[in-house]
N, C-alpha and C positions, 0 to 999 in steps of 0.2 A: 299523195304528194307531200302532205304534212309529215307523214311518218318518214319519208325519205329525207326531208330537210332535218328532222330531228336526228336521224342517224348520221347525217353529215356533220351536224353541230357536235354530236357526241364524239365523232371521230377527230374533229379539230381540237376539242377539249382534251381528249386523251393524248393526242400528239403534243399539245402544249405542255401538259403535265409531265409527259415523259422527258421532254427537254428541260423543263423547269427544275426537276429534281437535281440533275447533275450541276446545273448552274448555281442553284441555292447551296448545294453541298460544297462546291468548290469555293464559293464566296465565304461561307461559314468557316471552311478550312483555312482560308487565308487569315481570318481574324484569330482563330485559335492558334495558328502557327506563330503569329506575332506574340501572343501571350506565352507560348511555349519558349520562344527565344528569350523573352524576359525572365522566365523561370530558370532556364539553364544558366543564364548569365548570373542571376542572383545566387543560385545554388553553387556555381563555381567560385564566386567571390566568397561565399560563406565557408566553403571547404578550405580555400586558401588562407582565409583569416584565422581559422581555428586549427590549421595544420600542426602548429607546434604542440598542441594539447591532444594527446591520443584519445582520451575519453570523449572530449567535446567533438573531435573529428569523427569518431564512430557514431556519435549521436546525430550529428548533422548529416552524415552519409545515410544513416538509416531513415531519417526524416525525408531526405531528398528522394530516396528510392520509393518510399511509401507514397509520396505525392506524385512522383513520376508514374507509378502504376495507376493511380487514380486518373491522371490525365490521359494515359494511354487507353484505359477502359472507356473514358468518355469519347475519345476519338473512334474507337471501335463501334461504339453505339451510334455515333453520328454516321459512320459509313454504312452500318446495317440499316438505319432508317432511310438513308438516301437510296440504297439498293433494294428496299422493301424486303429485307431479310429478317429472320428472328434474331433476338438478342444474342450476342456471342457468349461463349462459355468463359469462365474465369481465366485470367492469365496464368500461364504455367511456364513462363520463360524467366531467365535470369535478369537481374537488375541492369547489368551493362547493356543487354540487348534492348531493354526498354528505353534507356537513355540514348542508345544509338538510333532507335526509331524516331524519337523526338527530334534528334538532330537531322536525320534523313528527311524529315517532313519539310525541311526548308526548300527542297527542290520542287515538289508539287505546289507548295505555297507560292514560290516565285513564279512558276509557270501559270498558276491560277491568277495571280495578280496581273500578269501580262495579258492573258486572255480577257480578264475582266476589264482592264483598261482599254483594250481594243474594242470591246463591246460598247463601252461608254462613248468612245470616240465615234464609233459607227452610228450610235443613236443621235449624237450631236450633229453629225454630217447629214443624217436623214432629216432632222428637223430643219437644217439650213436649206436643203433641197426643196422640201415642201413649202417653206416660207418663200423661196425664190419663185416657185411656180405660182403661188397665190398672188405674189406681187407682180406677176407678168414678166419677170425677167428670164423665164425658161419656157421653152415650147413643150408641147405634149410629147414629141419624139425624144427630146432630151430627158424629160421626166421618166419615160419608160426605159431609156437606156440606163439612167442612174438607178432606177428601181431594180433592173436586172443585175447590174454590177453589185449593188448593195445586198440583194438577196443571196447572190453567190458568196460574197464575203461573209454574210451572216451564217450561212450553212457551214462554211469553213471554220468560222469562229466557234460555232456550237459543237462541231466535231472535235475541235481542239480542246474545248472544255470537257467533253466526254472522255477524251484521251487522258486529260489531267486527272479526272476522277478515277479512271481505271488505274493509272499509275499510283494514286493514293491508296487504293485498295490493295494493289500488288505489294506495296511496301509494308502495309499492315500485316498482310498474310505471310510475307516472307520473313519479317523480323519478329512478329508477335505470336506466330503459330509454329509450334515445334513440329519437326518431322516425327514419324512414328518411332524411330530409334531414339531420338532425343527425348521424346515424350516418355518412352519406356524407361530410359535411364533416369530422367528426372523423377518419375513416379517411384522407382526403386529407392532413390535417395530420400525422397520425402517419406516413404514408408519406414526406412531405416531410422531416420531422425525422429519420426513420430513414435516409433516403438520405443526408442531409447527415452524419448521425452515422457511417454506414458509411464514407463517403469520408474523414472525419476520422480514423476508426480505422485505415483502410488507410494513410494518410499517417503516423500515429504509429507504426504497426508498421514501416513502411519506415525511418523514422528510427531506431527502436530496433535494427533489423537492421544498419543502417549503423554505428551506434555499436558494436555487438557485434563487427562485422567489423574496424572501425578500431582500437578500443581493445584488442581481445583477439586475434583470429586474426592480424591484420596484424602486431602486435607480436611474436607468436610466430614468424611466418615471417621477419621481419627478424632476430630473434635467431638463428634457425636458419641463415639465410644467413651471418651473421657467424661462427657456430661452424664451419660448413663451410669458410669462407674461412681461418680460423685453422688448421684441420686440414690444409688443402691447403698452406699456407705453412710449416707446422711441419716441421723437419728431424729432430725427435725422434720415432721411431716410437711409443714409449710415450705421449708426450704427444698425438700425433695420434690414437692409439687411444682415449684418454680423451675427447678432443673429439668423436670419432665416436659413442661411447656416449652422451654427453650430447646430441648432436644427434638420435640415435635416440629418446631419451626425450622430447625436446621435440617431435619429430614425432608421437609417440603422443598427447601432450597436445593438440597442434594438431588432430589428427584427432578427438579426443573433443570438443573445443570446437566444431569444425565440425559434428559430429553434433548437439550441443546446439542450435546455431543453426538447423540444418535442422528439428529437432523443434519449435522455437518457431515456425517458419514454417508447417509443416503436419505433423501426426502421420501419417506414411505407414504406420505400423503398423496404423491403423484399416482399411486396405485388406485386411488378412489376418486380423485378430482383432477381438474385441469391445471395447467401451469399458472394461468392468471389468478385463479383462486388461491393456489399455494403461495404465490408471491404476495397476494393480498394479506394472507396470514402473517408473512414475514414483515410486511409494511406496518401492520398493527403493532408489532412488537418493537418497531424501530423508534428511537427517540427523535428522529428527524422525519418530517413529513415526506412521504413517498407517493408520487403520482404515477399511476400505471395506465398505459394505453396498449391494448391487446387486440390485434386485428389479424387473426389466423383462422380462416374458415374451417380448415380441416386439421384435426389434432395431429401433431407430428409424432414421430416415433419416440419411445421412452428415452433412448440415449440422448436425443436432441434436447428434450425437455430437461433432462438431468443436467446437461452441460449449461444450458441457459440459466437454470436455477442457481447453480454454483457461481456462475459469473455475476449474476444479479446480487446474490448474498455477499460475495466478497467485495463487490463495489459498494454496497450499503455499509458494510463493516468499515472499509477504508475511509469512506466519506465521513462516517461518524467519529472515527478515532483520530484521523489526521487532517482532514480537509477543512474542518470548521464550516461545513455547509449548512444551509437553512432549508434547502429543498432538493430532493432527488427525483429525477424523471426517468421512467423506464418505458421505452417504446418498443413493441414487438410487432412485426408485420411480415407478411409474405411478400417476397420480392425476388424476381428473376429465378424462378424454380427453386427457391430456397427460403430461408427465414433469416431476417435481419433483426438484431436487437441493439438498441442504443441506450446507454445508461449515462446520464449527465447529472452533474451536481454544480452548484454555484459556489463552490469552495475556493480555496486559495491556490489550487493546482500544484504543480511541481511533483506529481507522482513519479516514482522511479520505475520505468518499465522493466528493469532488471531485478526487481525485488522477487523474493521467492514466491509470494502469493500470486502476483500477476504472471510470473513465468509459469507457475503451475496451471493457471487458467488458460494461458496461451497453448500449453501442451494439450490440455483437454480438448480445446477447440480444433487444434491441428490434427488430433487423432480422428476427427470426423471429417477431414478434408475441408475444414472451415478456415476462415480468416479472422484474426484477432488484431485490432488496431487500438492503440491508446494515444490520445491527444490531451496532454495536460501541461500547458505552458505555465510558467510562473505567474501567479495572479489569477489563474483559472480562466474559464471553467475546465473541468475534467470531463472528457467524453470517452467512453469505451464503446467500440463498435464491433459487433460479432456477426459474421455471416456464415451460415451453415447450410450446405446443400440439403435439399429435402425432396425425395421422390414424390 
């Protein structure tokens, strides 16, 4: 008998939870839709304001699309949690479709607000009926009749709420998930752009290596040759000894610079140790304190570690040279079947996303089907966020 009651209780709890999920999802969707309407209005106002300035218009449009994608990703996560589904894959649709989805969400939000309002009104009426029965103003027959009518209306309201939740999911799938043909075309375009970007990044890297060797190491070697020539021609043993000591010091500096150039070409230390330890070595050589947080249980593939290493090194270099930062924070963790790295500094901000260095990093990340985001408002702080898929 007790076991039967327990089964009945569990059945009621399961039924309540099954209906509570759509109701909570629709209620939360109404709140997020209000925030999305505000976002679209502010974004439209910003675009209209900077329309006469092409550079500012492009920057505002890029920022709007970036945040629109984040909002759409959040909505997809909400729908996945409500439906007890796994997290969705990254977005692979164009920016206009994302903005169209945010605008189309006004329909399920309005319907959800209507069903939610009716549910609240029904709860208030139920409280009035119970109060009237307790006060003796309603008979038992009237109470049962009102309970029957209220239960029927409640079931209709819950069914309408479930329909609104279904409409919300249908819009997300229709506007944010590409068809097989569209996905294939988008993938081909991404690979074409990525290949061109990788080639450009390789050429830019070669040019930077050539500049480093020509302007740095070559000058040291020329100076070293002149010192050795002066020491060789000197007839004063003390003077020759001083020149040899200076030549030895210059040799050490040239070796250090050659090692730095080699590290910028490829971090060979990754062959023997993990990424967090290699970044720890980089942090020790940095003139700015670097705080590293590494939470990756399984070591990723070598190309992923290499890309994350270059992004972190470039961010440290930029913060040291241009940002005037006093602290750099690097956080690397596993998230959503991939690896996410965030690099922050407390500098003055204003980093140019179209600079050659940052563009090269973005191309490296895109070559691994990753996402590269830069947020650096004037006054700071600067945050670089990299997401790379990892099997």
